[in-house]
N, C-alpha and C positions, 0 to 999 in steps of 0.2 A: 211394569208396575209392580211395586212391592206390596205384599199382602199386609204389611205392618200398618198401612194406611187404610185398610178395609175396616169399616166400623159397623157394617150391618151384616146380617147373616143371609143364608140362602133363602130362608122363608120370606124375609123382607124384600129381597130382590124379586122373588117369584110373584109376590102380590102387588108390587109397585108398578108404576108405568115403566115401559120397556127402556132400560138404559142402553147406551151405545155398546154394541158387542155382546149383549146378553140376550138370551132367548125371549121369545114372546110370552104373553101371559093369558092366553085365552084357552079355555078347556075345549077339546074337540067336539064335545056334545053341546056347546053353547058358544055363540059368537059374543056373548056378553062378558066382558072382562071382569065385571063386578061379581058375576056368578062364580067365576073361578076363585076370586078373592074370598068369597064367602065359603066356598068348598074347603079351601085350605085352612081358613080361620076356624071352621068347625072342627076340622081334624086336630088342630093344635089345642083347642079348648077341651076336646075329648081326651087327648093324651096326657095333658099336664096333671090332672088328678091321678091318673094311673101311675105316672112316674113318682108321685109323692108316696104311693104305696110301694113301688119298686125300690125306693131308697131304703126301705126297711125289710124288704122281703127276704133277701139272702140271710140277714141276721135272724129273722124270725124262723126260717127253715132250720138253721143250725141249732137254735134253742129248742125247737120242737124235737129234733133228732136227739139232742142232749137229754131232754126229759125222758124220752123213750128208753135211752140207754141206762139212765139211772134207775128207771122202773124195773128193767130187766135184771139189774144187779142188786136191787134192794133187799132181796131175800138171802143174800150170801151172809153166812155167819162170820166170815173173816173180813167183812167189808170195812175198810178204812175210809171213813167219810171225808176226812181232810185230804187224803191222797186222791180219792176219787174226784172230789170237787176240783182240785188243782189240775188233774190230768184231763178231765172232760172239758173244763172251761177253756183250756188252751186250744180246743178244737173249734171254738167259735171263730169264724172269720168275719171280722168287721171290715168289710171291703170298702174300697174307694167309692166316692159318691156316684150313684147311677140315677140320680134324681133329675128333675127338669133342667137344672143348670148344665148337666152333662150333655143332654140331648141338644140344648141350644148351642153348646160349644161344638158338637159334631156338625150341626147345621152351619155354623160359622166356618169351620174348617173346609167343609164341602164347597162353600161359596168361594173361599180363597183358592181352592184347587181349580175350580172352573175358570176363575179369572186369570190366575197365574199360569196355568197350563194352556189357556186359550181353547178350552173345550167348549164347543157349541152344541147345545142340546135342543131338540125340538120341544115345543111347549108342553106336549103331552109327557115326554120323557122327564121334563123338569118336575111335573106333578108327581110322577112315580118316585123320583129321587127324594123329594121332600117327604112324601108319605112314608117311604121305607125308613128314612132317618128317624122320623118321629115315632115309629113303632118298633125299631130294631131291638130294643131291650125290654119291651113290655112283658116278655116271657118270664122275666125275673120275678114276677108276682108268684110264680110257682117255684122259685128258687133259682140260684145261679146255674147249677149243673144242667146242661142241655137246654138253656134258655133260648138258644137260636131256633130250636124246634118247637118249644112251648108257645112261641108267639102266635102260632097258627090258631090256637084256641082263643086267644084274646082278640086277634084281628077278626076272626069269624064272628065273634060275639058283637062286634061293633056294627055289623050289618051295613046298610047303605050309607052310614055316616062317612065312610071313606071310599065309597065306590060300589059299583055293581059286582056281581059274583066274579066275573073274569078279571076285573080290576083288582079285587081283593086277592085273587090267586097270584096275580103279577106282583103285588106288593109283598106278599109272603115269600115268594120265590127270591126276590131281590134282597129283602131284609134277612132272610133265613140263612144266608151264606156269609154273613159278616164275620164269622169266626167259627170256632169249634172244629170238628173233623168230619170226614165223610162217614156216613152211616155204616156201622160194622167194620170200620177201618180206623181204629183209634190213632194210628201213626200217620194217617193221610190228611193233611190240612187243606188240600186243594179242593175246597168246597165250591168255589165259583164255577169250576169246570163241570159241576153236576147239573147246572141249569143251562138252558139253551142260550146260544150267543145272542139271538134276537127272536122276537116273536110278534106276530100281528095281534093287536088289541084294538078293538073298535075301528078296524080298517086302517090303523096306524102302525108303522114299524117301530117297535120299542127295543132298544139295545140293552137287553137284560144284564149281560155280563159287564158291560161298561158301567152301568149304573151301580151294580153290586160292588164293583171295584172301587168306585167313588165312595160308597157308604163305608166299605171296609177300611180304606186308607184314612178317611176323615175320622173314623172312630179310633184308629190307632194313634192319630195325631191329636185327638181331643184329650190331652193329658197335660196338666200343669198344676200349680199350687192350689188352684180353686177346687181340685178334686180330693185334697187331703182332708178327710172327714174328721170333724171334732168328735172324739169318743164320748158318748154319754156317761155321766158320772155314775149312774146306777150300774154300769157294766164293769167298773173299775174295782180292783182290789188294791191292796197296798203295793203289789208288784205289777199291776196292770195285766194280770195273767189272762184276762178275757180277751185282750187285744193282741196278744203276742204273735199269733200265727200270721197276722196281716201287717205287722209293724213296719216292715221294710217298704211295703207298697205305699204307705202314707208318707214315709220319709222320702221316697223317690218323687212323689207328686209335689211335696213341699219344696224340694230344691230345684225343680224344673221351672225356671222363671219365664222363659220365652220359647215359643215355637213359631218360626217365621218361614213361610213358603215363598221362595224367591224364584219366580219364573225366569227372570233375566239371567240369573246364574245357574238355573236348573238345579237348585239345591233346596233342601230342608235344613234349616238352621235351628239347633237346640242349644240353649244356654242354661247351665246349671250353676247355682250359687250355694256354696256350702260354708259352714264354719268348721274350724279345726275339730271341735267337739264331735261334729257329724262324721268326720273322717276316722277319728281314733276309735270310737266305739263300734260295736257290732249290733246287728238287728236280727230279730226273729223273723224267719220266713218258713212258715209251716213248722216242721219239727226240728229245723236246723237253724244255725246262725250264720249270717253273711255280713260282709262289709258293704257299705253303701256304694263305694266305687265299683265293686264287682257287680252290683245290681245295675248300675248305670251302664257298665259294659254290656250286660245281658240285654237290657231294654233297648239301648241304642242299636245294637245289632239286630234286634227284632224289628225295629222301625225300618232299617235298611232292607231286611229280607221281605217285609211286607210291601215296601215300595217296589222292589224288584219283581215280586209276584204280581202286584196290581198292574205294573207297566205292561204285562202281557195282554191285558184286556183293554188298556188305553189305546193300543195300536189302532183299534177300530175308529178312533177319533182323529187319527193323523191326517187323513185325507181332507179334513176340514181345517187344517192348519194348526193343529194342537202341537204342543211341545212337551216331551217327556222330561220328568225330573230324573237325574241320574246319580245324585250324591246326597249324603247326609253329613253336615258339618256339626261337630260337637265342640263346644267351649265349656270348660269347667273352671270356675273361679273359686278359690278357697280363701276365706277371710279368717283373721285371728279371732275376731268376735263380731257380733252383729252391728256394732257402731262404727267399724272401720270403713273408710272411704275406698281405699285401694286394697286389692287382694294381695296376699303374701305368696300365692302360688297360682300359676296358670297352666292349664293343660288343654291342648287343642288337637283333635284328630279328625280325619275325614274318611268316611266309608264311601267308596266309589266302585262301581262295577268294573271288573276286568276279567275277561275269560269266563269260565264257568263259575257261578256264584257259590262260594264255599264258606261264607262268613258264619261263624258262631263265636261265642265268647272265648273259647280256647284258642281259636286261630286269629283273634282280633289283634293280638300283639305282633303277629307276623305281618299282617296287612298294614299295621299302623306303627312303624318304628318310632314315630314322634312321641309316643307314650313312654317308651323306654328311655328316650333321651331326656324328656322332661323330668322323670323321676331321678335319673342319674345327676342331672344338673342341680336338683334340689338337695340330694344327698351330699354333693360336693361342697355345698355351702355350710355344712355342719361339721365342725372339727371334733368329730367323735367317731371312732371306728365302728360303733354299732350301727350308724347310718349306712355305711357301706355294706355291713353284714346283712342288713335288711334287703338289699338289692339282690342277694343271692337267690332268693325265692321267686324272683320275677316281679315285674311291676304290677302287682295285683292290689286289692284292697288292704290286705294285711300288711304288705310291704309299705304302703303309704301311711297306714296307721302307725307302724313302728317308727318310721322316719320322723313323723310329726311328734310322736311321743318323746323321741330323743331330742328333737329340736326344742320342744317345750321345756323339757327338763334342763337343757343347757341355758335357756333364756331366763329361768327363774333361780339359777344357782346363786345363793347369796354371796355377796362380796365380803371378804374378811374385814371385820371391824378394826379400825385403828385403835391403838392403845391411847390412854389419856395423855401420856407424854407426847406421842406422835401428833395428836390433835393440837396441843399447845404449841409444839414446834412449828406446825403449819401456820398457826395464827401469828406467831412472832415473826416468821419470815415475811408474811404479807405486810406487817406493820413496818419492818425494817426497810422493805422495798419502797 
């Protein structure tokens, strides 16, 4: 079954009548399925208003820090307000959408993972998975940094809305390891290993690490053009300086057109659609500038690393007939302009596990020689030595940008105009013929 045909999300599956091959829908504390439906619906209705606040929380936190910094510097006699404003506003991170739509997309991706990987959950586990998804980013109300830990404050404040005390602890444990790093170990991202593999809750065995891995991978895959946030006009200056630090994140989301989980091929398929203008220019990322192709390299490598990491915890579901995904297929299509039907350049590469996983953006080209070949084939079509010179720096974003710049320059070189005498001679020859 291909997840492209999946039209509903995990939430809808959980509260509907039991479909073939999908877990049941009765809460262990009640044999009434309608009670379970109400329980989940209440959770959703509670979380949606919170996520509307989350959508603005990171921005508000950055502005709050900005105001404090300006206040600290305002007594300086040598203060250059123009320079200060430009420098400080570039620190504002207008991040990709983390509102209700994002959570619904995580919900949908989790549903696709369960179906395509044939993972069967107990009804109670399904409840915890849905609950963890719907609260995993609510900690952003306190700002993005450390939001995985901040969600505890929000979930605790919801009280019995989402379960009793032990159920709330379980939800916090699952949702709290969807990202970030191990406490006091900033270089250690193995957060799922910090919670128990499974734990009894209300006399039911709940596989905590399996559920946490589902939340984490679904969150990683909940990325596409719908997350590219429209920047509010009141934040913009003539140079959009207020949005610069996050510019490449929105560009990445905008060009990611499709994410398909394909259980039959055991792959995750990502398709990117770019225009030449997207390739040639560079984008702000924090305090530096990067090319969009290099960001795609980084992010697709991260997707594969997250898949490899989460597969460790999916093993617990194999005895139930589950199938692990083992590759990420990437297709990049570049168009001359947005109205073109056919792309002028195609690049495809596959990230697949072999031996000890060592993928990062710097080793990507070693693992995927098809990238180098695609770039060389493109340069060979351009009768200009500068295209070949661009290849010398390696097939990165700057290389592709320079190749397309040469290609564009060659395509718009004006043809020499014929003299008036040559034009008349052409007309006379046609008439004589």
